[in-house]
C-alpha positions in Angstrom: 22.9 10.1 -13.3 22.9 13.5 -15.0 22.2 13.3 -18.7 24.8 14.8 -21.1 23.8 16.9 -24.0 23.4 14.4 -26.9 20.8 12.9 -29.1 18.2 11.3 -26.8 15.2 9.1 -27.2 12.9 7.2 -24.9 14.7 4.1 -23.6 14.0 1.5 -20.8 15.1 2.9 -17.5 12.7 1.6 -14.8 12.5 -2.2 -14.5 9.2 -3.9 -14.0 9.7 -4.8 -10.2 10.4 -1.1 -9.5 7.2 0.0 -11.3 5.1 -2.8 -9.7 6.4 -1.7 -6.3 5.7 2.0 -6.9 2.0 1.5 -7.8 1.3 -1.2 -5.3 2.8 0.9 -2.5 0.6 3.8 -3.6 -2.6 1.7 -3.6 -1.8 -0.1 -0.4 -1.0 3.1 1.5 -4.2 4.7 0.2 -6.2 1.6 1.2 -4.6 1.6 4.7 -5.1 5.3 5.2 -8.8 5.5 4.2 -9.8 2.5 6.3 -7.8 3.5 9.4 -10.8 4.8 11.4 -13.3 2.1 10.4 -14.0 -1.0 12.5 -15.9 -2.5 9.6 -12.8 -2.3 7.4 -10.3 -3.2 10.0 -9.1 -6.3 8.3 -8.6 -4.4 5.0 -6.6 -1.8 6.9 -4.4 -4.3 8.6 -3.8 -6.3 5.4 -2.9 -3.1 3.5 -0.5 -2.2 6.3 1.2 -5.5 6.2 1.4 -5.1 2.4 3.1 -1.8 2.8 5.6 -3.4 5.1 6.3 -6.3 2.8 6.7 -4.0 -0.2 9.2 -1.7 1.7 11.3 -4.8 2.7 11.3 -5.9 -0.9 12.4 -2.4 -2.1 15.2 -2.3 0.4 16.5 -5.5 -0.9 15.9 -4.5 -4.6 17.8 -1.3 -3.9 20.9 -3.5 -3.4 20.4 -6.3 -6.0 18.1 -4.6 -8.5 18.9 -3.1 -11.9 21.0 -0.1 -12.3 18.6 2.8 -11.6 16.8 0.9 -8.9 19.9 0.6 -6.8 20.5 3.1 -3.9 24.1 3.4 -5.0 22.9 5.0 -8.2 20.8 7.8 -6.8 21.5 8.3 -3.1 24.0 11.2 -2.7 25.0 13.9 -0.2 23.4 17.2 0.4 25.3 19.2 -2.2 23.6 17.6 -5.3 20.2 18.0 -3.6 20.8 21.7 -2.9 22.1 22.2 -6.5 19.1 20.5 -8.0 16.6 22.4 -5.9 18.3 25.7 -6.8 18.0 24.8 -10.4 14.4 23.8 -9.9 13.6 27.2 -8.3 15.3 29.0 -11.2 13.3 27.0 -13.6 16.3 25.2 -15.1 16.8 21.9 -13.2 19.3 19.4 -14.4 17.9 16.4 -16.2 18.7 13.0 -14.6 18.2 9.6 -16.2 17.1 7.9 -12.9 15.9 9.6 -9.7 17.0 13.2 -9.3 18.6 14.1 -5.9 15.5 15.6 -4.5 13.4 12.7 -5.6 15.9 10.3 -4.0 15.6 12.2 -0.7 11.8 11.9 -0.9 12.1 8.1 -1.6 14.3 7.6 1.4 11.9 9.6 3.6 8.9 7.7 2.3 10.5 4.3 2.9 11.5 5.4 6.5 8.0 6.8 7.3 6.3 3.8 5.8 8.5 1.4 7.8 7.8 3.3 11.0 4.0 3.4 10.3 3.8 -0.3 9.4 5.9 -1.6 12.3 4.1 0.6 14.9 0.8 -0.4 13.4 1.7 -4.0 13.7 2.8 -3.5 17.4 -0.5 -1.7 18.1 -2.6 -4.4 16.4 -0.8 -7.3 18.2 -0.6 -5.3 21.5 3.2 -5.6 21.6 3.7 -2.1 23.1 1.4 0.6 24.3 2.5 3.7 26.1 6.0 2.7 25.4 7.8 6.0 25.6 6.4 6.6 29.1 8.7 3.8 30.3 11.8 5.6 29.1 13.3 7.3 32.1 16.5 8.6 30.5 14.7 11.3 28.3 16.0 14.7 29.4 13.2 16.8 31.0 13.6 19.6 28.4 13.1 17.2 25.5 10.3 15.4 27.3 8.4 18.7 27.8 9.2 20.2 24.4 8.0 17.1 22.5 5.3 16.2 25.0 6.8 12.8 25.4 4.5 11.9 28.3 1.6 11.7 25.7 3.4 9.6 23.2 2.1 6.1 22.5 2.7 3.6 19.7 -0.8 4.4 18.3 0.2 8.1 18.3 3.5 7.3 16.5 1.6 5.2 14.0 -0.9 8.0 13.2 1.8 10.7 13.1 4.0 8.7 10.8 1.1 7.9 8.5 0.0 11.6 8.4 3.6 12.7 7.6 3.8 10.1 4.9 0.6 11.4 3.3 1.9 14.9 3.4 5.1 13.8 1.7 3.1 11.9 -0.9 1.3 15.2 -1.8 4.7 17.0 -2.0 6.0 14.2 -4.2 3.1 14.5 -6.6 3.5 18.3 -6.8 7.2 17.9 -7.5 6.5 15.4 -10.2 4.0 17.7 -11.9 6.5 20.6 -11.7 9.3 18.4 -13.1 7.1 17.2 -15.9 6.4 20.9 -16.8 10.0 22.0 -16.6 11.6 19.0 -18.3 8.9 18.6 -20.9 8.6 14.9 -20.0 5.7 12.8 -18.8 7.2 11.2 -15.6 3.9 9.4 -14.8 4.0 7.7 -18.1 7.6 6.7 -17.4 6.6 4.9 -14.2 4.0 3.0 -16.3 6.0 1.9 -19.3 9.5 2.2 -17.8 10.9 4.5 -20.4 12.6 7.9 -20.1 14.3 10.3 -22.4 18.0 9.5 -22.5 20.9 8.2 -24.5 20.5 4.7 -25.9 23.6 3.4 -24.1 22.1 4.4 -20.7 19.2 2.0 -21.1 18.8 -1.1 -18.9 19.1 -4.4 -20.6 16.4 -6.4 -18.8 13.0 -5.7 -17.1 13.3 -8.6 -14.6 9.7 -9.8 -15.2 10.1 -13.0 -13.2 10.8 -10.9 -10.1 7.8 -8.7 -10.7 5.6 -11.8 -11.1 7.0 -13.2 -7.9 6.0 -10.0 -6.0 2.5 -10.0 -7.5 2.0 -13.7 -6.8 3.2 -13.3 -3.2 0.9 -10.4 -2.5 -2.1 -12.2 -4.1 -1.4 -15.3 -2.0 -1.0 -13.1 1.2 -4.4 -11.4 0.5 -6.2 -14.7 -0.1 -4.7 -16.1 3.1 -5.6 -13.0 5.1 -9.3 -13.1 3.9 -9.6 -16.9 3.9 -11.3 -17.1 7.3 -13.7 -14.3 6.3 -14.5 -16.0 3.0 -15.1 -19.3 4.9 -17.3 -17.5 7.4 -19.2 -15.9 4.6 -19.8 -19.2 2.9 -20.9 -20.7 6.2 -23.4 -17.9 6.8 -24.8 -18.2 3.3 -25.2 -22.0 3.7 -26.9 -21.5 7.1 -29.2 -18.9 5.6 -30.0 -21.4 2.7 -30.8 -24.2 5.2 -32.9 -21.8 7.3 -34.9 -20.7 4.2 -35.5 -24.4 3.2 -36.6 -25.2 6.7 -39.0 -22.3 6.8 -40.4 -23.4 3.4 -40.8 -27.0 4.7 -42.6 -25.8 7.9 -44.9 -23.6 5.9 -45.8 -26.5 3.6 -46.5 -28.7 6.6 -48.7 -26.0 8.2 -50.7 -25.7 5.0 -51.1 -29.5 4.9 -52.2 -29.7 8.5 -54.8 -27.0 8.0 -56.3 -28.9 5.1 -56.3 -32.3 6.9 -59.6 -31.9 8.9 -61.4 -30.9 5.6 -60.1 -34.1 4.0 -61.3 -36.2 6.9 -64.8 -34.7 6.8 -65.1 -35.3 3.1 -64.1 -39.0 3.5 -66.7 -39.4 6.3 -69.4 -37.8 4.1 -68.6 -40.1 1.2 -69.1 -43.2 3.5 -72.7 -42.2 4.2 
């Protein structure tokens, strides 16, 4: 929603679940991306990927039942507002919006779509659901197949391309946020932390929905503990085995020392008898 010219102050705009989603998605995507090529960190990569998928599913639902500015109906619009906003941004006089601006809304939809493609294709690769899946499509026109090199497409390739595009879009999003902060004279990063933006008082949300945010956090913590439960048990078993091995070695060493001294004790007893 565009802000009218009036006396404005920092009021609650972003609810707690939206902010929790935002930062957890950023952390999960970074974690998944930096561990993507490491066999040692494969479990972390997969768990982060599933976390991204779960968060996106939550955001799709929250975009329907969430608070005012979290709902898609509030910020998703046609191309005209996007063009108008970008034009104003280029001229250095962008319109100020209470919630997401039209360009930001477009970036959000693109990030959700790319994240969904990346996470689902990653799951299919990990569980070996697909493979060279596009090679089995026989109804692709030859022109498109040649132009887009369809013959080389695989689920793994789709997963990597979607992740790379998502990373590029993240950098564009960060740059746009910094530019908007400069032009609007407003700290948008701070707004996504404390939930407050400059607006009229009557535009503020009335609740932060903390119970929903706690549910999201508890669900993710439980999922991560479950994901690493086998690893933790294996680690404890290994540490226990090492402890037993060390104690066994110590016992054997003591027995060896005792056996080495046994002949000496026997000789001394024999000498005492004479």
